[in-house]
C-alpha positions as CSV (number, residue, x, y, z in Angstrom):
1,M,104.9,102.1,96.9
2,R,108.4,103.3,96.7
3,L,108.7,106.4,93.9
4,L,111.2,108.5,93.0
5,V,110.9,112.3,91.8
6,V,113.2,114.0,90.0
7,E,112.2,117.8,89.6
8,D,114.4,120.9,89.6
9,D,111.7,122.7,90.3
10,S,110.8,123.3,94.2
11,L,107.2,123.8,94.3
12,I,106.4,121.3,91.9
13,S,108.4,118.5,93.7
14,R,106.8,119.8,97.2
15,S,103.3,119.3,95.6
16,L,104.3,116.1,94.1
17,T,105.3,114.5,97.0
18,Q,102.5,115.8,99.2
19,A,99.7,114.4,96.6
20,L,102.3,111.1,96.4
21,T,102.6,110.6,100.0
22,S,98.8,111.1,100.9
23,L,98.1,107.8,98.6
24,G,100.2,106.1,100.8
25,N,103.5,106.0,98.8
26,T,107.1,106.5,100.1
27,V,108.3,109.3,98.4
28,E,111.9,109.9,97.7
29,T,112.9,113.5,95.7
30,F,116.1,114.9,94.0
31,S,116.7,117.8,91.9
32,T,119.8,116.8,89.9
33,Y,120.9,114.3,87.1
34,R,124.3,113.3,89.4
35,T,121.5,112.5,92.4
36,A,119.0,110.8,90.4
37,K,121.5,108.7,89.1
38,E,123.2,107.7,92.3
39,A,119.9,107.2,93.9
40,I,118.0,104.8,91.0
41,H,122.0,103.1,91.4
42,Q,121.8,102.5,95.2
43,G,117.9,101.6,95.9
44,A,114.9,99.8,94.3
45,F,112.0,101.8,93.3
46,D,108.6,101.2,91.8
47,L,108.1,104.1,89.6
48,L,110.3,106.9,88.5
49,L,108.6,110.6,88.0
50,L,111.4,112.4,85.8
51,D,111.7,115.9,84.8
52,L,113.4,116.4,81.6
53,G,114.9,120.0,82.0
54,L,117.5,119.1,85.0
55,P,120.3,121.9,85.8
56,D,122.7,119.1,85.3
57,G,121.7,117.4,82.7
58,D,118.6,116.2,80.3
59,G,116.3,113.9,81.9
60,L,116.2,111.6,78.6
61,G,120.0,110.3,79.1
62,L,119.1,109.1,82.4
63,L,116.4,107.3,80.7
64,E,118.1,106.0,78.3
65,E,121.2,105.2,80.7
66,M,119.0,103.0,82.7
67,R,117.4,101.0,79.6
68,E,120.7,100.2,78.5
69,R,121.7,98.0,81.7
70,G,118.5,96.3,81.8
71,D,116.3,99.0,84.3
72,S,112.9,98.1,83.9
73,T,111.4,100.3,86.5
74,P,108.0,102.4,85.1
75,V,109.0,105.7,83.9
76,L,106.4,109.1,84.1
77,I,107.8,111.8,82.1
78,L,107.0,115.3,83.5
79,T,108.3,118.1,81.3
80,A,107.2,121.4,80.2
81,R,108.5,120.9,76.6
82,D,105.9,120.7,74.1
83,N,108.2,119.5,71.2
84,L,106.7,116.3,69.3
85,D,110.4,115.0,68.7
86,D,111.0,115.3,72.4
87,R,108.0,113.4,73.4
88,V,108.4,111.1,70.6
89,R,112.4,110.1,71.5
90,G,111.0,109.8,75.3
91,L,108.8,107.0,74.7
92,D,111.0,105.5,72.1
93,L,114.2,105.6,75.1
94,G,111.3,103.7,77.1
95,A,109.2,105.8,78.9
96,D,106.0,104.4,80.0
97,D,104.1,107.6,80.0
98,Y,104.4,111.6,78.8
99,L,102.7,113.9,80.9
100,A,103.2,117.7,80.1
101,K,103.5,120.3,82.4
102,P,100.8,122.0,83.7
103,F,99.3,119.2,84.6
104,Q,96.1,118.3,87.0
105,L,97.0,116.4,90.1
106,A,93.9,114.0,89.8
107,E,95.1,113.2,86.4
108,L,99.2,112.5,87.9
109,E,97.4,110.1,90.7
110,A,95.1,108.2,88.0
111,R,98.6,108.1,85.2
112,V,100.6,106.7,88.9
113,R,98.3,104.1,90.0
114,A,97.7,102.5,86.5
115,L,101.6,102.6,85.9
116,L,101.8,100.5,89.2
117,R,98.9,98.2,88.7
118,R,100.4,97.7,84.8
119,S,104.1,97.0,86.4
120,Q,103.0,94.6,88.8
121,Q,100.5,92.8,86.2
122,R,97.7,93.5,88.1
123,T,93.8,93.8,87.1
124,E,92.5,95.5,90.0
125,N,94.4,97.8,92.5
126,L,94.4,95.7,95.4
127,L,96.9,93.5,96.1
128,R,95.8,90.1,98.0
129,L,96.8,86.7,99.8
130,G,94.6,84.4,101.4
131,P,92.7,86.3,104.2
132,L,95.1,89.6,103.5
133,M,94.3,92.5,101.5
134,F,96.2,95.8,101.1
135,D,94.9,98.4,98.5
136,P,98.1,101.0,97.3
137,A,95.9,103.5,96.4
138,T,94.9,104.6,99.7
139,G,96.5,102.4,102.2
140,A,94.4,100.2,103.5
141,A,94.5,96.9,104.9
142,S,92.4,94.6,106.2
143,L,92.9,90.5,107.9
144,D,89.7,88.5,107.4
145,G,87.8,91.1,106.3
146,C,89.0,93.3,109.7
147,A,90.7,97.2,109.2
148,L,94.0,96.9,110.3
149,S,95.6,100.1,111.5
150,L,99.0,99.8,110.4
151,P,101.8,102.5,111.1
152,H,103.5,103.6,108.4
153,R,106.7,101.4,108.0
154,E,104.4,98.4,108.9
155,R,102.0,99.6,106.1
156,L,105.3,99.8,103.9
157,L,106.3,96.2,105.1
158,V,102.9,94.4,104.3
159,E,102.8,95.6,100.4
160,S,106.1,94.9,100.0
161,L,105.9,91.1,100.9
162,L,102.0,90.9,98.9
163,L,103.9,92.2,96.2
164,H,106.1,89.8,95.9
165,A,103.6,87.1,98.0
166,G,105.2,83.6,97.2
167,N,108.5,84.6,96.9
168,I,111.6,85.5,98.4
169,V,111.9,89.4,99.2
170,P,115.2,90.7,99.5
171,R,116.3,91.9,102.9
172,E,118.0,95.0,100.8
173,T,114.9,95.5,99.0
174,L,112.8,95.6,102.3
175,E,115.3,98.0,103.9
176,S,115.2,100.3,101.3
177,R,111.8,100.5,100.9
178,L,111.3,100.5,104.7
179,F,114.0,103.4,106.0
180,G,115.0,104.9,102.6
181,F,118.9,106.0,102.3
182,G,119.1,106.4,106.0
183,E,121.2,104.4,108.6
184,V,119.6,100.9,109.4
185,G,120.6,99.3,112.4
186,S,121.3,95.3,112.4
187,N,118.3,94.6,113.6
188,A,115.9,97.8,112.6
189,L,113.6,95.4,110.0
190,E,113.7,92.0,111.9
191,V,111.8,94.5,114.7
192,Y,108.8,95.6,111.8
193,V,108.7,91.8,110.9
194,S,108.0,90.8,114.2
195,R,105.2,93.2,114.7
196,V,103.7,92.0,111.5
197,R,104.1,88.5,112.4
198,K,102.3,89.2,115.4
199,R,99.3,90.6,113.5
200,L,99.2,87.6,111.5
201,K,98.8,85.1,113.8
202,G,96.2,82.7,113.6
203,S,95.2,83.9,110.1
204,G,97.0,81.2,108.2
205,L,99.7,83.4,106.8
206,R,103.2,83.9,108.0
207,I,106.1,85.4,107.3
208,R,109.1,83.0,106.0
209,T,112.8,83.5,107.1
210,F,115.5,82.9,104.9
211,R,119.0,83.3,106.2
212,G,121.1,85.4,104.3
213,L,118.3,86.0,101.7
214,G,115.1,87.8,102.8
215,Y,111.5,87.2,103.8
216,R,108.7,85.3,102.4
217,L,105.1,86.1,102.5
218,E,103.0,82.6,102.3
219,E,100.1,80.6,103.5
220,E,100.9,78.1,106.2
221,Q,100.5,74.4,105.3
222,G,98.2,72.0,106.6
């Protein structure tokens, strides 16, 4: 999963990044209203962890702007504010959950897993298609019951395709998940698609290319 952490406390930001990355997520971190707003406009995220007290603006304003333009990305508010009115306003503006500082990382991780599961309309943590299974909570993948040892970007690709199994995943979405905001070579994505295709050979699954659109993970017919 690709997560966005908006937090101006560097110690908390590092702790969140370490904890969420260890669960197999890709984590982008920003410390200001302006940079977070730019990131949200540029890329697709699976979850936003949002601090309210930013140095150049109120996190609630960022949340309000997202919801007004139809961005339904799940938002978990993290804040030291204990004012009930702030919590109510955040939920009314469209926040999906609220966690007051200080908090235990175990509770944060559980809330993150629940929000991601809910946003993907899953009743369990596991993603499946045919013989392929992926656990977003641990990053573990298996094919026909055998563990798949996947490098980081292949794991992100498998997860992204499984999240939208049977549907076309836009090239831009896959590139942002695999490479973040860095420069992407013209055939960089194809390299990883080719590697995963080789792993799926003979499994009854395939990654189908749709020129100019993207890729779709699907079961082979016949």
